[in-house]
FIVEX-174698 format. One record per residue (C-alpha): residue number from 1; residue in one letter; chain; x, y negated, z. Coordinates in steps of 0.05 Angstrom, whole numbers, plus 5000, padded with zeros to 4 digits. Layout:
N
<site><marza>NUM</marza><vokol>a</vokol><balum>A</balum><px>X</px><py>Y</py><pz>Z</pz></site>
...
REM end
This chain:
79
<site><marza>1</marza><vokol>m</vokol><balum>A</balum><px>4446</px><py>8529</py><pz>3937</pz></site>
<site><marza>2</marza><vokol>y</vokol><balum>A</balum><px>4407</px><py>8567</py><pz>3991</pz></site>
<site><marza>3</marza><vokol>g</vokol><balum>A</balum><px>4342</px><py>8600</py><pz>3973</pz></site>
<site><marza>4</marza><vokol>r</vokol><balum>A</balum><px>4308</px><py>8581</py><pz>4036</pz></site>
<site><marza>5</marza><vokol>s</vokol><balum>A</balum><px>4243</px><py>8544</py><pz>4045</pz></site>
<site><marza>6</marza><vokol>c</vokol><balum>A</balum><px>4249</px><py>8471</py><pz>4066</pz></site>
<site><marza>7</marza><vokol>s</vokol><balum>A</balum><px>4188</px><py>8478</py><pz>4110</pz></site>
<site><marza>8</marza><vokol>t</vokol><balum>A</balum><px>4226</px><py>8517</py><pz>4164</pz></site>
<site><marza>9</marza><vokol>s</vokol><balum>A</balum><px>4285</px><py>8469</py><pz>4166</pz></site>
<site><marza>10</marza><vokol>k</vokol><balum>A</balum><px>4287</px><py>8402</py><pz>4200</pz></site>
<site><marza>11</marza><vokol>k</vokol><balum>A</balum><px>4282</px><py>8342</py><pz>4154</pz></site>
<site><marza>12</marza><vokol>t</vokol><balum>A</balum><px>4305</px><py>8271</py><pz>4163</pz></site>
<site><marza>13</marza><vokol>k</vokol><balum>A</balum><px>4259</px><py>8212</py><pz>4151</pz></site>
<site><marza>14</marza><vokol>n</vokol><balum>A</balum><px>4277</px><py>8208</py><pz>4078</pz></site>
<site><marza>15</marza><vokol>n</vokol><balum>A</balum><px>4260</px><py>8282</py><pz>4068</pz></site>
<site><marza>16</marza><vokol>k</vokol><balum>A</balum><px>4331</px><py>8309</py><pz>4066</pz></site>
<site><marza>17</marza><vokol>l</vokol><balum>A</balum><px>4353</px><py>8373</py><pz>4101</pz></site>
<site><marza>18</marza><vokol>m</vokol><balum>A</balum><px>4394</px><py>8369</py><pz>4164</pz></site>
<site><marza>19</marza><vokol>w</vokol><balum>A</balum><px>4455</px><py>8414</py><pz>4168</pz></site>
<site><marza>20</marza><vokol>c</vokol><balum>A</balum><px>4490</px><py>8452</py><pz>4224</pz></site>
<site><marza>21</marza><vokol>v</vokol><balum>A</balum><px>4554</px><py>8493</py><pz>4233</pz></site>
<site><marza>22</marza><vokol>i</vokol><balum>A</balum><px>4546</px><py>8565</py><pz>4256</pz></site>
<site><marza>23</marza><vokol>w</vokol><balum>A</balum><px>4600</px><py>8615</py><pz>4273</pz></site>
<site><marza>24</marza><vokol>k</vokol><balum>A</balum><px>4603</px><py>8690</py><pz>4282</pz></site>
<site><marza>25</marza><vokol>k</vokol><balum>A</balum><px>4622</px><py>8715</py><pz>4351</pz></site>
<site><marza>26</marza><vokol>d</vokol><balum>A</balum><px>4610</px><py>8787</py><pz>4372</pz></site>
<site><marza>27</marza><vokol>d</vokol><balum>A</balum><px>4572</px><py>8802</py><pz>4307</pz></site>
<site><marza>28</marza><vokol>i</vokol><balum>A</balum><px>4521</px><py>8746</py><pz>4321</pz></site>
<site><marza>29</marza><vokol>y</vokol><balum>A</balum><px>4518</px><py>8679</py><pz>4285</pz></site>
<site><marza>30</marza><vokol>s</vokol><balum>A</balum><px>4501</px><py>8620</py><pz>4330</pz></site>
<site><marza>31</marza><vokol>i</vokol><balum>A</balum><px>4508</px><py>8544</py><pz>4329</pz></site>
<site><marza>32</marza><vokol>f</vokol><balum>A</balum><px>4579</px><py>8523</py><pz>4343</pz></site>
<site><marza>33</marza><vokol>t</vokol><balum>A</balum><px>4563</px><py>8453</py><pz>4368</pz></site>
<site><marza>34</marza><vokol>n</vokol><balum>A</balum><px>4500</px><py>8414</py><pz>4387</pz></site>
<site><marza>35</marza><vokol>q</vokol><balum>A</balum><px>4514</px><py>8365</py><pz>4331</pz></site>
<site><marza>36</marza><vokol>i</vokol><balum>A</balum><px>4467</px><py>8364</py><pz>4272</pz></site>
<site><marza>37</marza><vokol>f</vokol><balum>A</balum><px>4491</px><py>8331</py><pz>4208</pz></site>
<site><marza>38</marza><vokol>e</vokol><balum>A</balum><px>4453</px><py>8290</py><pz>4156</pz></site>
<site><marza>39</marza><vokol>s</vokol><balum>A</balum><px>4490</px><py>8319</py><pz>4097</pz></site>
<site><marza>40</marza><vokol>n</vokol><balum>A</balum><px>4525</px><py>8382</py><pz>4076</pz></site>
<site><marza>41</marza><vokol>k</vokol><balum>A</balum><px>4588</px><py>8342</py><pz>4062</pz></site>
<site><marza>42</marza><vokol>k</vokol><balum>A</balum><px>4592</px><py>8315</py><pz>4133</pz></site>
<site><marza>43</marza><vokol>a</vokol><balum>A</balum><px>4581</px><py>8384</py><pz>4163</pz></site>
<site><marza>44</marza><vokol>l</vokol><balum>A</balum><px>4636</px><py>8414</py><pz>4119</pz></site>
<site><marza>45</marza><vokol>e</vokol><balum>A</balum><px>4684</px><py>8358</py><pz>4140</pz></site>
<site><marza>46</marza><vokol>f</vokol><balum>A</balum><px>4669</px><py>8374</py><pz>4213</pz></site>
<site><marza>47</marza><vokol>k</vokol><balum>A</balum><px>4679</px><py>8448</py><pz>4202</pz></site>
<site><marza>48</marza><vokol>n</vokol><balum>A</balum><px>4745</px><py>8439</py><pz>4166</pz></site>
<site><marza>49</marza><vokol>k</vokol><balum>A</balum><px>4772</px><py>8395</py><pz>4222</pz></site>
<site><marza>50</marza><vokol>q</vokol><balum>A</balum><px>4760</px><py>8448</py><pz>4276</pz></site>
<site><marza>51</marza><vokol>t</vokol><balum>A</balum><px>4822</px><py>8486</py><pz>4296</pz></site>
<site><marza>52</marza><vokol>s</vokol><balum>A</balum><px>4781</px><py>8542</py><pz>4328</pz></site>
<site><marza>53</marza><vokol>f</vokol><balum>A</balum><px>4757</px><py>8564</py><pz>4259</pz></site>
<site><marza>54</marza><vokol>r</vokol><balum>A</balum><px>4813</px><py>8609</py><pz>4237</pz></site>
<site><marza>55</marza><vokol>k</vokol><balum>A</balum><px>4809</px><py>8675</py><pz>4200</pz></site>
<site><marza>56</marza><vokol>k</vokol><balum>A</balum><px>4782</px><py>8711</py><pz>4261</pz></site>
<site><marza>57</marza><vokol>h</vokol><balum>A</balum><px>4717</px><py>8670</py><pz>4262</pz></site>
<site><marza>58</marza><vokol>d</vokol><balum>A</balum><px>4669</px><py>8667</py><pz>4204</pz></site>
<site><marza>59</marza><vokol>a</vokol><balum>A</balum><px>4640</px><py>8597</py><pz>4202</pz></site>
<site><marza>60</marza><vokol>k</vokol><balum>A</balum><px>4585</px><py>8572</py><pz>4155</pz></site>
<site><marza>61</marza><vokol>v</vokol><balum>A</balum><px>4549</px><py>8507</py><pz>4141</pz></site>
<site><marza>62</marza><vokol>i</vokol><balum>A</balum><px>4475</px><py>8519</py><pz>4132</pz></site>
<site><marza>63</marza><vokol>p</vokol><balum>A</balum><px>4409</px><py>8481</py><pz>4136</pz></site>
<site><marza>64</marza><vokol>y</vokol><balum>A</balum><px>4389</px><py>8471</py><pz>4209</pz></site>
<site><marza>65</marza><vokol>d</vokol><balum>A</balum><px>4339</px><py>8519</py><pz>4240</pz></site>
<site><marza>66</marza><vokol>y</vokol><balum>A</balum><px>4326</px><py>8527</py><pz>4315</pz></site>
<site><marza>67</marza><vokol>k</vokol><balum>A</balum><px>4334</px><py>8602</py><pz>4312</pz></site>
<site><marza>68</marza><vokol>y</vokol><balum>A</balum><px>4410</px><py>8594</py><pz>4308</pz></site>
<site><marza>69</marza><vokol>f</vokol><balum>A</balum><px>4412</px><py>8570</py><pz>4381</pz></site>
<site><marza>70</marza><vokol>k</vokol><balum>A</balum><px>4393</px><py>8641</py><pz>4404</pz></site>
<site><marza>71</marza><vokol>g</vokol><balum>A</balum><px>4437</px><py>8673</py><pz>4351</pz></site>
<site><marza>72</marza><vokol>v</vokol><balum>A</balum><px>4420</px><py>8717</py><pz>4291</pz></site>
<site><marza>73</marza><vokol>k</vokol><balum>A</balum><px>4452</px><py>8775</py><pz>4254</pz></site>
<site><marza>74</marza><vokol>e</vokol><balum>A</balum><px>4476</px><py>8765</py><pz>4183</pz></site>
<site><marza>75</marza><vokol>h</vokol><balum>A</balum><px>4417</px><py>8802</py><pz>4152</pz></site>
<site><marza>76</marza><vokol>e</vokol><balum>A</balum><px>4369</px><py>8752</py><pz>4186</pz></site>
<site><marza>77</marza><vokol>f</vokol><balum>A</balum><px>4391</px><py>8694</py><pz>4143</pz></site>
<site><marza>78</marza><vokol>d</vokol><balum>A</balum><px>4338</px><py>8670</py><pz>4095</pz></site>
<site><marza>79</marza><vokol>k</vokol><balum>A</balum><px>4364</px><py>8687</py><pz>4026</pz></site>
REM end
């Protein structure tokens, strides 16, 4: 799905990735909420319920990494 290394992402006790929702604001992607999700499915459900994610905001569900608190540009995503 994502070609990123699991070593930089947070893992739960049973070695699964944790997921977060980021959004693009002023050309920077940052974490939308302080909630971290245990599965991609739960993060997508949360994202789809938010009314603030309309066409003007680009929101993504990605593996959690602390760098998203400060914000990153799109080319800084691990591919």
